[in-house]
DSSP file (Angstrom, degrees, kcal/mol; ACC not computed):
  #  RESIDUE AA STRUCTURE BP1 BP2  ACC     N-H-->O    O-->H-N    N-H-->O    O-->H-N    TCO  KAPPA ALPHA  PHI   PSI    X-CA   Y-CA   Z-CA
    1    1 A M              0   0    0      0, 0.0     5,-0.0     0, 0.0     2,-0.0   0.000 360.0 360.0 360.0 138.0   35.3   20.1   32.6
    2    2 A S     >  -     0   0    0      1,-0.1     4,-2.4     4,-0.0     5,-0.2  -0.249 360.0-110.5 -73.7 163.8   37.0   16.8   31.7
    3    3 A E  H  > S+     0   0    0      1,-0.2     4,-2.5     2,-0.2     5,-0.2   0.889 120.7  53.7 -61.1 -38.7   37.2   15.5   28.2
    4    4 A S  H  > S+     0   0    0      1,-0.2     4,-2.3     2,-0.2    -1,-0.2   0.908 108.9  48.5 -62.2 -42.9   34.8   12.7   29.2
    5    5 A G  H  > S+     0   0    0      2,-0.2     4,-2.5     1,-0.2    -2,-0.2   0.891 110.9  50.6 -64.6 -40.3   32.3   15.3   30.5
    6    6 A Q  H  X S+     0   0    0     -4,-2.4     4,-2.8     2,-0.2    -2,-0.2   0.906 110.4  49.5 -64.8 -41.1   32.6   17.3   27.3
    7    7 A L  H  X S+     0   0    0     -4,-2.5     4,-2.7     2,-0.2    -2,-0.2   0.901 111.1  49.4 -65.0 -40.2   32.0   14.2   25.2
    8    8 A K  H  X S+     0   0    0     -4,-2.3     4,-2.7     2,-0.2    -2,-0.2   0.922 112.5  47.8 -63.6 -43.2   28.9   13.3   27.2
    9    9 A E  H  X S+     0   0    0     -4,-2.5     4,-2.4     2,-0.2    -2,-0.2   0.921 113.1  47.9 -63.5 -44.2   27.6   16.8   26.9
   10   10 A S  H  X S+     0   0    0     -4,-2.8     4,-2.5     1,-0.2    -2,-0.2   0.907 111.9  50.3 -62.0 -42.3   28.3   16.8   23.1
   11   11 A H  H  X S+     0   0    0     -4,-2.7     4,-2.5     2,-0.2    -2,-0.2   0.921 110.2  49.6 -62.1 -44.4   26.6   13.4   22.9
   12   12 A N  H  X S+     0   0    0     -4,-2.7     4,-2.4     2,-0.2    -2,-0.2   0.899 111.2  49.5 -62.1 -41.2   23.5   14.7   24.8
   13   13 A E  H  X S+     0   0    0     -4,-2.4     4,-2.4     2,-0.2    -1,-0.2   0.921 112.1  47.4 -64.4 -43.7   23.3   17.7   22.5
   14   14 A K  H  X S+     0   0    0     -4,-2.5     4,-2.6     2,-0.2    -2,-0.2   0.879 110.8  52.8 -65.0 -37.3   23.5   15.6   19.4
   15   15 A D  H  X S+     0   0    0     -4,-2.5     4,-2.5     2,-0.2    -2,-0.2   0.922 110.1  47.4 -63.2 -44.9   20.9   13.2   20.9
   16   16 A K  H  X S+     0   0    0     -4,-2.4     4,-2.5     2,-0.2    -2,-0.2   0.906 112.3  50.3 -62.3 -42.0   18.5   16.2   21.5
   17   17 A E  H  X S+     0   0    0     -4,-2.4     4,-2.7     2,-0.2    -2,-0.2   0.914 110.3  49.9 -63.0 -43.1   19.1   17.5   18.0
   18   18 A L  H  X S+     0   0    0     -4,-2.6     4,-2.5     2,-0.2    -2,-0.2   0.927 111.4  48.2 -61.4 -45.7   18.4   14.0   16.5
   19   19 A L  H  X S+     0   0    0     -4,-2.5     4,-2.4     2,-0.2    -2,-0.2   0.901 112.1  50.0 -62.2 -41.0   15.2   13.7   18.5
   20   20 A S  H  X S+     0   0    0     -4,-2.5     4,-2.3     2,-0.2    -2,-0.2   0.930 112.1  46.6 -63.2 -46.0   14.1   17.2   17.4
   21   21 A L  H  X S+     0   0    0     -4,-2.7     4,-2.5     1,-0.2    -2,-0.2   0.874 111.3  52.2 -65.1 -37.0   14.9   16.4   13.7
   22   22 A R  H  X S+     0   0    0     -4,-2.5     4,-2.7     2,-0.2    -1,-0.2   0.911 109.4  49.4 -64.9 -42.0   13.0   13.1   14.0
   23   23 A D  H  X S+     0   0    0     -4,-2.4     4,-2.5     2,-0.2    -2,-0.2   0.916 111.3  49.2 -62.0 -43.1   10.0   14.9   15.4
   24   24 A I  H  X S+     0   0    0     -4,-2.3     4,-2.5     1,-0.2    -2,-0.2   0.923 111.9  49.1 -61.4 -44.1   10.1   17.5   12.6
   25   25 A H  H  X S+     0   0    0     -4,-2.5     4,-2.4     2,-0.2    -2,-0.2   0.920 111.4  48.2 -62.1 -45.4   10.3   14.7   10.0
   26   26 A E  H  X S+     0   0    0     -4,-2.7     4,-2.3     2,-0.2    -1,-0.2   0.895 111.6  50.2 -64.4 -40.0    7.4   12.7   11.5
   27   27 A T  H  X S+     0   0    0     -4,-2.5     4,-2.6     2,-0.2    -1,-0.2   0.922 110.6  49.9 -62.5 -44.2    5.3   15.9   11.7
   28   28 A H  H  X S+     0   0    0     -4,-2.5     4,-2.7     1,-0.2    -2,-0.2   0.902 109.5  51.6 -62.0 -41.2    6.1   16.6    8.0
   29   29 A Q  H  X S+     0   0    0     -4,-2.4     4,-2.5     2,-0.2    -1,-0.2   0.922 110.9  47.6 -61.9 -44.2    5.2   13.0    7.0
   30   30 A R  H  X S+     0   0    0     -4,-2.3     4,-2.3     2,-0.2    -2,-0.2   0.930 113.6  47.4 -63.0 -44.9    1.8   13.3    8.8
   31   31 A E  H  X S+     0   0    0     -4,-2.6     4,-2.6     1,-0.2    -2,-0.2   0.903 112.4  49.8 -63.5 -41.2    1.1   16.7    7.2
   32   32 A S  H  X S+     0   0    0     -4,-2.7     4,-2.6     2,-0.2    -1,-0.2   0.904 110.3  50.1 -64.3 -41.5    2.1   15.4    3.8
   33   33 A S  H  X S+     0   0    0     -4,-2.5     4,-2.4     2,-0.2    -1,-0.2   0.908 111.4  48.8 -63.5 -41.5   -0.1   12.3    4.2
   34   34 A T  H  X S+     0   0    0     -4,-2.3     4,-2.4     2,-0.2    -2,-0.2   0.925 112.0  48.4 -63.9 -45.0   -3.0   14.6    5.1
   35   35 A Q  H  X S+     0   0    0     -4,-2.6     4,-2.6     1,-0.2    -2,-0.2   0.906 110.9  51.4 -61.9 -41.3   -2.4   16.9    2.2
   36   36 A L  H  X S+     0   0    0     -4,-2.6     4,-2.5     2,-0.2    -2,-0.2   0.922 110.0  48.4 -62.7 -44.7   -2.2   13.9   -0.2
   37   37 A R  H  X S+     0   0    0     -4,-2.4     4,-2.2     2,-0.2    -1,-0.2   0.908 112.1  50.0 -62.1 -41.4   -5.5   12.4    1.1
   38   38 A D  H  X S+     0   0    0     -4,-2.4     4,-2.4     2,-0.2    -2,-0.2   0.919 111.8  47.5 -62.9 -43.7   -7.2   15.9    0.7
   39   39 A L  H  X S+     0   0    0     -4,-2.6     4,-2.6     2,-0.2    -2,-0.2   0.886 110.5  51.9 -66.0 -38.5   -5.9   16.2   -2.9
   40   40 A E  H  X S+     0   0    0     -4,-2.5     4,-2.5     2,-0.2    -1,-0.2   0.902 110.5  48.9 -63.5 -40.2   -7.0   12.7   -3.7
   41   41 A A  H  X S+     0   0    0     -4,-2.2     4,-2.3     2,-0.2    -2,-0.2   0.905 111.6  49.1 -65.8 -41.3  -10.5   13.5   -2.4
   42   42 A Q  H  X S+     0   0    0     -4,-2.4     4,-2.6     2,-0.2    -2,-0.2   0.912 111.4  49.8 -63.3 -42.1  -10.5   16.7   -4.4
   43   43 A L  H  X S+     0   0    0     -4,-2.6     4,-2.8     2,-0.2    -2,-0.2   0.927 110.6  49.0 -62.4 -45.5   -9.5   14.8   -7.5
   44   44 A K  H  X S+     0   0    0     -4,-2.5     4,-2.2     1,-0.2    -1,-0.2   0.913 112.1  49.1 -61.4 -42.4  -12.1   12.2   -7.1
   45   45 A S  H  X S+     0   0    0     -4,-2.3     4,-2.3     2,-0.2    -1,-0.2   0.911 112.0  48.4 -63.0 -43.0  -14.8   14.9   -6.6
   46   46 A S  H  X S+     0   0    0     -4,-2.6     4,-2.5     2,-0.2    -2,-0.2   0.907 110.5  51.0 -64.4 -42.2  -13.6   16.7   -9.7
   47   47 A E  H  X S+     0   0    0     -4,-2.8     4,-2.3     1,-0.2    -1,-0.2   0.900 110.8  49.0 -62.1 -40.3  -13.6   13.5  -11.7
   48   48 A Q  H  X S+     0   0    0     -4,-2.2     4,-2.7     2,-0.2    -2,-0.2   0.904 110.2  51.2 -66.1 -40.6  -17.2   12.8  -10.6
   49   49 A R  H  X S+     0   0    0     -4,-2.3     4,-2.7     2,-0.2    -2,-0.2   0.916 110.2  48.9 -63.0 -43.4  -18.2   16.3  -11.5
   50   50 A V  H  X S+     0   0    0     -4,-2.5     4,-2.5     2,-0.2    -2,-0.2   0.919 111.8  49.6 -61.4 -43.9  -16.8   16.0  -15.0
   51   51 A S  H  X S+     0   0    0     -4,-2.3     4,-2.2     2,-0.2    -2,-0.2   0.926 111.4  48.7 -61.4 -45.0  -18.5   12.6  -15.4
   52   52 A D  H  X S+     0   0    0     -4,-2.7     4,-2.3     1,-0.2    -2,-0.2   0.919 111.8  48.9 -61.1 -44.4  -21.8   14.2  -14.2
   53   53 A L  H  X S+     0   0    0     -4,-2.7     4,-2.7     1,-0.2    -1,-0.2   0.885 109.4  52.7 -64.5 -38.4  -21.4   17.1  -16.6
   54   54 A N  H  X S+     0   0    0     -4,-2.5     4,-2.6     2,-0.2    -1,-0.2   0.908 109.6  48.9 -62.3 -41.5  -20.7   14.7  -19.5
   55   55 A E  H  X S+     0   0    0     -4,-2.2     4,-2.4     2,-0.2    -2,-0.2   0.912 112.1  48.5 -64.6 -42.2  -23.8   12.8  -18.8
   56   56 A I  H  X S+     0   0    0     -4,-2.3     4,-2.3     2,-0.2    -2,-0.2   0.939 113.6  46.5 -62.2 -47.4  -25.9   16.0  -18.6
   57   57 A E  H  X S+     0   0    0     -4,-2.7     4,-2.5     1,-0.2    -2,-0.2   0.901 111.9  51.2 -63.3 -41.6  -24.4   17.2  -21.9
   58   58 A S  H  X S+     0   0    0     -4,-2.6     4,-2.5     1,-0.2    -1,-0.2   0.914 109.9  49.7 -62.0 -43.3  -24.9   13.8  -23.6
   59   59 A S  H  X S+     0   0    0     -4,-2.4     4,-2.3     2,-0.2    -2,-0.2   0.908 110.8  50.1 -62.5 -42.1  -28.6   13.8  -22.5
   60   60 A K  H  X S+     0   0    0     -4,-2.3     4,-2.5     2,-0.2    -2,-0.2   0.926 111.5  48.0 -62.0 -44.7  -29.1   17.3  -23.8
   61   61 A L  H  X S+     0   0    0     -4,-2.5     4,-2.4     2,-0.2    -2,-0.2   0.896 111.1  50.6 -64.9 -39.9  -27.5   16.4  -27.2
   62   62 A K  H  X S+     0   0    0     -4,-2.5     4,-2.5     2,-0.2    -1,-0.2   0.904 111.1  49.1 -63.3 -40.4  -29.6   13.2  -27.4
   63   63 A Q  H  X S+     0   0    0     -4,-2.3     4,-2.7     2,-0.2    -2,-0.2   0.912 110.3  50.3 -65.8 -41.7  -32.7   15.2  -26.7
   64   64 A Q  H  X S+     0   0    0     -4,-2.5     4,-2.5     2,-0.2    -2,-0.2   0.915 111.2  49.2 -61.2 -42.4  -31.8   17.8  -29.4
   65   65 A L  H  X S+     0   0    0     -4,-2.4     4,-2.5     2,-0.2    -2,-0.2   0.915 111.3  49.1 -63.0 -43.7  -31.2   15.0  -31.9
   66   66 A T  H  X S+     0   0    0     -4,-2.5     4,-2.0     1,-0.2    -2,-0.2   0.917 111.4  49.8 -61.4 -43.6  -34.6   13.4  -31.0
   67   67 A D  H  X S+     0   0    0     -4,-2.7     4,-1.4     2,-0.2    -2,-0.2   0.907 111.5  48.3 -61.9 -43.0  -36.3   16.8  -31.4
   68   68 A K  H  X S+     0   0    0     -4,-2.5     4,-1.2     1,-0.2    -2,-0.2   0.898 110.5  51.2 -65.2 -41.0  -34.6   17.4  -34.8
   69   69 A E  H  < S+     0   0    0     -4,-2.5    -1,-0.2     1,-0.2     3,-0.2   0.869 107.9  53.2 -64.0 -35.5  -35.7   13.9  -35.9
   70   70 A A  H  < S+     0   0    0     -4,-2.0    -1,-0.2     1,-0.2    -2,-0.2   0.825 104.3  56.1 -68.9 -31.1  -39.2   14.7  -34.9
   71   71 A E  H  <        0   0    0     -4,-1.4    -1,-0.2     1,-0.2    -2,-0.2   0.811 360.0 360.0 -69.2 -29.7  -39.2   17.8  -37.0
   72   72 A L     <        0   0    0     -4,-1.2    -1,-0.2    -3,-0.2    -2,-0.2   0.479 360.0 360.0 -78.3 360.0  -38.3   15.9  -40.1
């Protein structure tokens, strides 16, 4: 095989490798974006749950205070 042929073959192999690595990178980016969105949704849900629990606890404490005041 001539030097020119070898260079073309090497170039083609490097091109295939580049395309493969680019595909892997793009797949990783998509997966990372999906994971990030899922984590953000979980965080938002957790924050809402904490807020709800705080409201429930606050209401209970207010009711207890009202009950104690009524006893006096």
